[in-house]
C-alpha positions as CSV (number, residue, x, y, z in Angstrom):
1,M,165.9,105.6,-205.3
2,K,163.9,102.9,-203.6
3,Y,163.5,101.0,-206.9
4,I,167.3,101.0,-207.3
5,L,167.7,99.6,-203.8
6,F,165.0,96.9,-204.5
7,A,166.7,95.9,-207.7
8,L,170.0,95.6,-205.9
9,A,168.5,93.6,-203.0
10,L,166.6,91.2,-205.2
11,P,169.5,89.0,-206.4
12,F,170.7,88.6,-202.8
13,A,167.2,87.5,-201.7
14,L,166.9,85.0,-204.5
15,S,170.3,83.6,-203.7
16,A,169.5,83.2,-200.0
17,N,166.2,81.5,-200.9
18,A,168.0,79.1,-203.3
19,Q,170.5,78.3,-200.6
20,N,167.7,77.6,-198.1
21,E,166.0,75.2,-200.5
22,M,169.3,73.4,-201.2
23,S,169.9,73.1,-197.5
24,A,166.4,71.7,-197.0
25,E,167.0,69.1,-199.7
26,Q,170.3,68.1,-198.2
27,T,168.7,67.5,-194.8
28,V,166.7,64.6,-196.3
29,P,169.2,61.6,-196.2
30,V,169.5,59.2,-199.0
31,R,169.1,55.6,-197.7
32,K,170.8,53.2,-200.1
33,N,170.6,50.0,-198.0
34,E,167.9,48.0,-196.2
35,I,168.1,44.9,-194.1
36,G,165.3,43.1,-192.3
37,L,163.0,40.1,-191.9
38,L,160.9,38.5,-194.6
39,G,158.3,36.0,-193.8
40,D,156.5,33.5,-196.1
41,P,153.7,31.8,-194.0
42,G,153.0,29.3,-196.8
43,I,149.3,30.2,-196.9
44,S,148.8,29.2,-200.6
45,G,146.8,26.1,-201.3
46,Y,149.4,24.5,-203.6
47,D,152.8,25.4,-202.2
48,P,153.6,23.1,-199.3
49,Q,156.5,25.2,-198.0
50,S,157.1,28.2,-195.8
51,Y,160.2,30.3,-195.0
52,N,161.5,32.9,-192.6
53,S,164.4,34.9,-194.2
54,I,166.8,37.7,-193.7
55,Q,166.5,40.2,-196.5
56,Y,168.9,42.8,-197.9
57,K,168.3,45.5,-200.5
58,R,170.7,47.8,-202.2
59,W,169.1,50.8,-203.9
60,V,171.1,51.5,-207.1
61,K,168.6,54.2,-208.0
62,P,167.4,55.7,-204.8
63,N,163.6,55.3,-204.3
64,H,163.3,53.7,-207.8
65,M,165.4,50.5,-208.3
66,A,167.1,48.0,-206.0
67,W,168.9,44.7,-206.1
68,R,167.7,42.4,-203.3
69,A,168.7,39.1,-201.8
70,N,167.4,36.9,-199.0
71,V,168.5,33.8,-197.2
72,G,166.2,31.7,-195.0
73,Y,165.2,28.5,-193.4
74,G,161.9,26.7,-193.7
75,K,160.1,23.4,-194.1
76,Y,158.6,21.4,-197.0
77,S,155.6,19.3,-196.0
78,Q,153.8,17.1,-198.5
79,Y,151.0,14.5,-198.2
80,N,150.6,12.1,-201.1
81,H,148.2,9.3,-201.9
82,E,150.1,6.5,-203.5
83,I,148.2,3.2,-203.4
84,I,144.5,2.7,-203.1
85,F,143.6,-0.9,-202.5
86,P,140.3,-2.5,-203.6
87,S,137.5,-2.0,-201.0
88,L,136.7,-5.0,-198.8
89,G,133.0,-4.5,-198.2
90,D,132.7,-1.6,-195.8
91,T,136.5,-1.3,-195.4
92,S,138.8,0.8,-197.4
93,V,142.6,0.6,-197.3
94,V,144.9,3.4,-198.6
95,Q,148.6,3.7,-198.4
96,H,150.1,7.2,-198.5
97,S,153.3,9.0,-197.8
98,I,154.1,12.0,-195.6
99,S,157.2,14.0,-196.3
100,D,158.7,16.4,-193.8
101,I,161.9,18.1,-195.1
102,P,163.6,21.1,-193.4
103,Q,165.2,23.3,-196.1
104,V,167.5,26.3,-196.6
105,Y,166.4,29.0,-199.1
106,A,168.3,31.6,-201.0
107,G,167.1,34.1,-203.5
108,I,168.3,37.1,-205.6
109,G,166.2,39.6,-207.6
110,A,165.4,43.1,-208.6
111,E,162.8,45.5,-207.5
112,M,161.2,48.7,-209.1
113,Q,159.0,51.0,-207.1
114,R,156.9,54.1,-207.6
115,H,155.7,56.7,-205.1
116,F,151.9,56.4,-204.7
117,Y,150.8,58.6,-201.9
118,K,152.6,60.2,-199.0
119,K,154.6,57.3,-197.4
120,V,152.9,54.7,-199.5
121,Y,154.9,53.0,-202.3
122,M,153.9,50.4,-204.8
123,Y,156.4,48.1,-206.5
124,A,157.1,45.1,-208.7
125,A,159.9,42.6,-208.2
126,V,161.2,39.3,-209.6
127,D,163.2,36.7,-207.6
128,L,165.3,33.8,-208.7
129,Y,165.5,31.3,-205.9
130,A,166.8,27.8,-204.9
131,T,166.1,25.5,-202.0
132,Y,167.8,22.4,-200.6
133,G,166.9,20.2,-197.7
134,K,167.1,16.7,-196.2
135,G,164.4,15.1,-194.0
136,S,162.2,12.0,-193.9
137,T,159.3,10.4,-195.5
138,K,156.9,7.9,-193.8
139,D,154.7,5.4,-195.6
140,V,151.4,5.0,-193.7
141,L,148.6,2.5,-194.1
142,D,145.2,4.0,-193.5
143,L,142.3,1.6,-192.7
144,E,138.8,3.0,-192.5
145,V,135.4,1.3,-191.9
146,T,132.2,3.0,-192.9
147,D,128.5,2.4,-192.3
148,N,125.7,2.2,-194.9
149,N,125.6,6.0,-195.1
150,N,129.3,6.1,-195.9
151,A,130.0,7.7,-192.5
152,S,133.3,6.7,-190.8
153,I,132.8,4.5,-187.8
154,F,136.4,3.2,-187.3
155,R,139.8,4.4,-188.5
156,N,143.3,3.2,-187.9
157,Q,146.7,4.3,-189.1
158,S,149.9,2.3,-188.9
159,L,153.4,3.0,-190.0
160,V,154.7,0.8,-192.8
161,R,158.3,2.3,-193.0
162,A,160.3,5.5,-192.7
163,Y,163.3,6.6,-194.8
164,D,165.4,9.5,-195.7
165,A,164.4,12.1,-198.4
166,T,166.2,15.0,-200.0
167,R,164.7,17.8,-202.0
168,F,166.1,20.4,-204.4
169,S,164.2,23.1,-206.3
170,I,164.9,26.2,-208.4
171,G,162.5,28.7,-209.7
172,V,161.3,32.2,-210.5
173,L,158.8,34.3,-208.6
174,P,157.4,37.6,-209.8
175,F,155.8,39.8,-207.2
176,V,153.7,43.0,-206.8
177,G,153.7,44.7,-203.5
178,V,152.8,47.7,-201.4
179,K,154.7,49.2,-198.5
180,L,155.0,52.1,-196.1
181,Q,158.4,53.8,-196.2
182,F,159.7,56.0,-193.5
183,S,163.1,57.5,-192.9
184,R,164.5,54.5,-191.0
185,I,161.8,51.8,-191.4
186,S,159.9,50.3,-194.2
187,F,157.3,47.5,-194.0
188,G,154.7,45.9,-196.3
189,T,153.5,42.9,-198.1
190,E,154.0,41.3,-201.6
191,L,151.9,38.9,-203.5
192,T,152.4,36.5,-206.4
193,G,150.1,34.3,-208.4
194,I,152.6,32.9,-210.8
195,R,155.3,30.3,-210.1
196,M,157.8,28.7,-212.4
197,Q,159.7,25.9,-210.7
198,Y,161.8,22.8,-211.2
199,S,161.9,20.4,-208.2
200,S,163.2,17.0,-207.4
201,V,162.8,14.7,-204.4
202,N,165.1,11.7,-203.9
203,Y,164.2,8.9,-201.5
204,S,166.6,6.3,-199.9
205,A,164.0,3.5,-200.0
206,K,162.2,4.0,-203.3
207,P,162.8,5.6,-206.8
208,S,162.9,9.4,-206.9
209,D,160.2,11.4,-208.6
210,G,162.5,12.1,-211.5
211,G,162.1,15.9,-211.3
212,L,159.1,18.0,-212.0
213,V,158.8,21.3,-214.0
214,D,155.8,23.2,-212.9
215,F,154.2,26.4,-214.2
216,D,151.3,27.5,-212.0
217,M,149.0,30.5,-212.3
218,G,146.1,31.6,-210.1
219,N,147.3,30.2,-206.8
220,F,148.5,33.0,-204.6
221,T,151.4,33.2,-202.1
222,Q,151.9,36.2,-199.8
223,R,155.0,37.4,-198.0
224,V,155.4,40.2,-195.4
225,F,158.5,42.1,-194.4
226,I,160.0,44.8,-192.2
227,N,163.3,46.5,-193.0
228,F,165.7,48.9,-191.4
229,R,167.0,51.5,-193.8
230,F,170.5,53.0,-193.6
């Protein structure tokens, strides 16, 4: 008799256990959106620009694939040697230009991630971005006097002229990253060592650079972010 009662009770027990498991799964919310702050401090040795952006992600495959976009503001700063005059004894004269151009930044891309350990995720992403800005360039004359040991004993800089400059760029950045993901917050960092970019700078007082296509490997740029998930 007890075996019959056990056999009759077993289906109900399994059904109750399955319902408990489904309820537990349903209590874990699916977050399909993220919004937050993305910072690029411009720490690389070759990229003279840095940005602070607002970032948005839309997870089309929860915890696996997302579309992402960011809009930001930053600055392009560049120091260029242009003319080196013949040395006059112990005196050298160099004319160079200093560009300081505030820029707006916009990028769109895709991200794929994989769960690594507990709250730790690793991911790969690629962004297509564009920048545009208007600022100024200064031509500066640098005069330096050195002693017999080639040590500087006198230096003077004077402004030759200042004029407007505009810059446009478009490029592709692939990233690898790691992040900590919690129910409402995710934060982490991403790194790239490859940049493919076209850029052009136009000056009001001299010919433009004509545009430059650059493919660079081995110079790293790092970005950090914190997002709110909802």
